[in-house]
C-alpha positions in Angstrom: 3.8 -4.2 -16.6 5.0 -1.0 -15.0 2.9 1.4 -13.1 4.1 4.9 -12.4 1.8 6.1 -9.6 1.8 8.7 -6.9 0.9 7.8 -3.3 -0.6 10.6 -1.1 -0.7 9.8 2.6 -2.8 11.6 5.1 -0.9 12.0 8.4 0.6 15.0 10.0 1.7 16.0 6.5 0.9 14.7 3.1 3.6 12.7 1.4 4.1 12.1 -2.3 5.8 8.9 -3.3 6.6 7.8 -6.8 5.8 4.1 -7.2 7.2 1.9 -9.9 5.8 -1.6 -9.9 8.1 -4.4 -11.0 11.1 -2.3 -9.9 13.4 -4.3 -7.6 12.9 -1.7 -4.9 9.1 -2.0 -4.6 7.4 -5.3 -4.7 4.5 -4.0 -2.7 3.0 -0.8 -1.3 4.3 -1.8 2.1 7.9 -2.0 0.8 7.5 1.4 -0.9 6.4 3.0 2.3 9.2 1.4 4.3 11.9 2.6 1.8 10.6 6.2 2.3 10.8 5.8 6.1 7.1 6.3 6.6 6.3 5.2 10.2 3.3 3.4 9.3 1.4 0.6 10.6 2.0 -2.7 12.0 2.8 -5.6 9.8 3.7 -9.3 10.5 3.1 -11.8 7.8 3.7 -9.8 4.5 1.5 -12.3 2.8 -2.1 -11.0 3.3 -3.0 -13.5 6.1 -2.9 -11.4 9.3 -4.4 -8.1 8.2 -2.1 -6.0 10.4 -0.9 -3.8 7.5 -4.4 -2.6 6.5 -4.9 1.0 5.3 -7.9 3.0 4.3 -8.1 3.6 0.6 -9.7 7.0 0.2 -9.2 7.3 -3.6 -7.7 5.3 -6.4 -7.2 1.6 -7.2 -4.8 -1.1 -6.2 -4.1 -4.5 -7.6 -3.3 -7.5 -5.4 -0.5 -9.7 -6.6 -1.6 -12.2 -4.0 -5.3 -12.3 -3.0 -5.5 -11.5 0.7 -7.0 -14.1 3.0 -7.5 -11.6 5.9 -10.9 -10.0 6.3 -10.9 -6.3 5.1 -13.7 -3.9 4.7 -14.6 -2.7 1.2 -12.7 0.6 1.7 -9.5 -1.0 3.1 -6.5 -2.5 1.5 -3.6 -4.6 2.7 -0.4 -2.9 1.8 1.8 -6.0 2.0 0.3 -7.7 -1.1 -0.9 -4.8 -3.2 0.4 -2.2 -5.6 -1.3 0.9 -6.9 -2.4 0.9 -10.5 -3.3 4.6 -10.5 -2.7 7.6 -8.2 -4.0 6.7 -4.7 -4.8 8.5 -1.5 -4.3 6.5 1.7 -5.0 7.0 5.4 -2.8 4.8 7.6 -4.7 3.1 10.4 
C-alpha cells in the first residue's frame, strides 16, 4: 500500500512534504519530518510509548502502524508510529 500525501506544517512558514508510505526513506511521519530537516519536537522511544513526539492534527487522517500506548487527546497524533493516508495539516507542539 502506497500513500502519496502532502504534509503542511504550521510554523514560521508552511512546508509542503511529499510522503510516500512504504518507501525505504519514510517509515513514519517522524522520519519524513527528520529527512526534511524540520526542527520539530522532542522524541524518545519511536514506538508510541512516551508521547514526546505528539503533534496537533488540524486536518486530514493518519494511520497507525503500531497502536500508541501513550495518552493523546482526540486531536493529537504521535508522529513516531503514524503515517498520513491523505493530505494533512499539522501544528507541531
